[in-house]
C-alpha positions in Angstrom: -9.9 32.2 41.2 -7.5 34.8 42.5 -3.7 34.5 43.3 -3.3 35.2 46.7 0.4 36.8 46.1 -0.1 38.5 42.5 -3.6 38.7 43.2 -4.2 38.5 39.3 -7.4 36.4 38.6 -6.3 33.0 37.1 -8.1 29.5 36.3 -9.6 27.1 38.9 -7.5 24.1 38.0 -3.9 25.7 38.1 -1.7 24.2 41.3 1.1 27.4 40.7 0.5 31.4 39.1 1.3 32.1 36.1 1.7 35.4 36.0 4.3 35.3 39.4 4.9 31.4 39.8 3.6 31.1 43.3 2.2 28.0 44.7 -1.4 28.6 44.4 -2.9 25.4 46.5 -5.1 27.7 48.9 -6.1 30.6 46.3 -8.7 32.2 47.0 -12.2 32.3 44.9 -13.3 35.5 43.3 -15.9 37.7 45.4 -19.0 37.4 43.3 -20.4 41.5 43.5 -22.9 42.2 44.9 -26.1 43.3 43.6 -27.3 46.3 43.6 -30.6 47.2 44.8 -33.4 49.8 43.9 -35.6 50.7 46.5 -37.5 52.9 43.7 -37.1 55.9 46.2 -35.6 59.0 46.0 -32.5 60.4 48.2 -34.2 63.4 49.6 -32.3 67.1 49.7 -30.0 66.9 52.3 -29.7 62.9 51.6 -28.0 64.7 48.2 -26.2 67.0 49.7 -24.0 65.1 51.4 -22.7 62.9 48.3 -19.6 63.1 47.1 -19.9 63.7 43.5 -19.1 66.7 43.7 -15.8 67.3 45.4 -14.7 70.4 43.1 -18.4 72.8 43.8 -18.2 71.5 47.5 -14.1 72.3 47.8 -15.2 76.1 46.3 -18.3 76.8 49.2 -15.8 75.8 52.0 -12.9 77.8 50.8 -15.5 81.1 50.4 -17.0 79.9 53.3 -13.6 80.6 55.5 -13.1 83.4 53.4 -16.4 85.2 54.5 -16.2 83.6 58.1 -12.5 85.6 58.4 -13.9 88.4 57.0 -16.0 88.8 59.9 -14.0 87.8 62.3 -12.2 91.1 61.0 -15.6 93.2 61.0 -16.9 91.9 64.8 -12.8 92.8 65.7 -13.2 96.6 64.0 -17.0 96.7 65.5 -15.1 95.9 68.8 -12.8 99.0 68.7 -15.0 101.4 67.1 -18.0 100.9 68.3 -19.6 100.9 65.0 -22.9 99.5 64.8 -23.5 100.0 60.9 -20.7 97.1 60.9 -21.7 94.7 63.5 -25.4 94.4 61.1 -23.1 94.4 57.7 -21.1 91.6 59.5 -24.6 89.9 61.3 -26.3 90.7 58.1 -23.6 88.6 56.4 -22.5 85.6 58.8 -26.8 84.4 58.3 -26.1 84.3 55.0 -22.4 82.5 55.1 -23.8 80.2 57.5 -27.2 79.9 55.6 -25.4 78.9 52.2 -23.0 76.8 53.2 -24.3 74.6 56.7 -27.9 74.2 54.6 -27.0 74.4 51.2 -29.4 77.4 50.9 -29.2 78.5 47.0 -32.0 81.6 48.0 -28.8 82.8 50.7 -25.6 82.8 48.2 -27.8 84.4 46.0 -28.9 87.2 48.7 -25.1 87.7 50.0 -23.9 87.8 46.7 -26.3 90.5 45.7 -25.6 92.1 49.9 -21.4 91.7 49.0 -22.7 94.3 45.3 -24.3 96.0 47.1 -22.2 96.7 49.6 -19.1 97.1 47.3 -21.1 99.5 45.6 -21.1 101.4 48.0 -17.5 101.3 49.9 -16.2 102.0 46.4 -17.9 105.3 46.5 -16.5 106.1 50.6 -13.4 104.8 49.3 -13.8 107.2 45.9 -14.9 110.8 48.3 -12.7 110.1 51.1 -9.5 108.1 49.4 -9.6 105.3 51.5 -9.2 102.8 49.1 -8.2 98.9 51.6 -12.2 99.3 52.9 -12.9 99.0 49.3 -9.9 95.8 48.4 -11.3 94.0 51.5 -15.0 94.5 50.2 -14.1 93.0 46.6 -12.8 89.8 47.5 -15.6 89.3 50.1 -17.7 89.8 46.6 -15.6 87.5 45.1 -15.9 85.2 47.9 -19.9 86.0 47.5 -20.0 85.0 43.5 -18.1 81.8 43.7 -20.5 80.8 46.7 -23.3 81.5 45.0 -21.8 80.6 41.8 -21.2 76.6 43.2 -24.6 76.7 45.4 -26.3 77.4 42.0 -24.4 74.3 40.5 -25.2 72.0 43.4 -29.1 73.1 43.1 -29.3 72.4 39.0 -27.7 68.8 39.9 -30.3 68.3 42.8 -33.3 69.5 40.0 -31.7 67.3 37.6 -31.8 64.6 39.6 -35.3 65.3 40.9 -36.5 65.0 37.9 -35.2 62.0 36.5 -33.8 60.0 39.5 -30.3 59.6 38.1 -27.8 61.3 39.7 -25.5 63.8 37.7 -21.3 63.8 37.4 -20.4 67.3 38.6 -20.3 67.3 34.7 -23.6 67.5 34.3 -23.2 63.8 32.7 -25.5 60.5 34.3 -24.2 58.2 36.9 -26.7 56.1 37.7 -29.1 55.1 36.2 -30.7 54.1 39.7 -32.1 56.6 42.2 -31.4 56.0 46.2 -29.2 52.5 46.5 -29.4 51.0 50.0 
């Protein structure tokens, strides 16, 4: 049984806890662990993406997405002030890809965003070199970094999903197996 005062496990026949010297007449018996019931069914991809096994990866995804949302908001503000349709199209493309990567956990959107931002940075650096305006290139490089980190985190998350899909075992963030069960109810 368990001592109600110190919560140490003690023998059932004791009246006084040997750890805290409390009278344990009404001590509670140690609860039996509930058995794990395996249904034999694998989780869906949506259920897998909601697991709390990957907090670091999900934190990186969220931070990068927030940075990209702020960058999009600034692009929309600049677009409104300058009436530049190219910036509006770019903001919409980045918004669509970021939403797809962040909310739908789409590896394709994350990789497309990283590639798009790589091309955009290259063009921005060439323009900055020709015009001498380097502020835009600094913002573009930071945006590229966020897109690359987002893509890297998404690839790790999808690699874990693919491993689970093949083995039925949920890998932890370091690639080790956490459970020999599929979906546990």
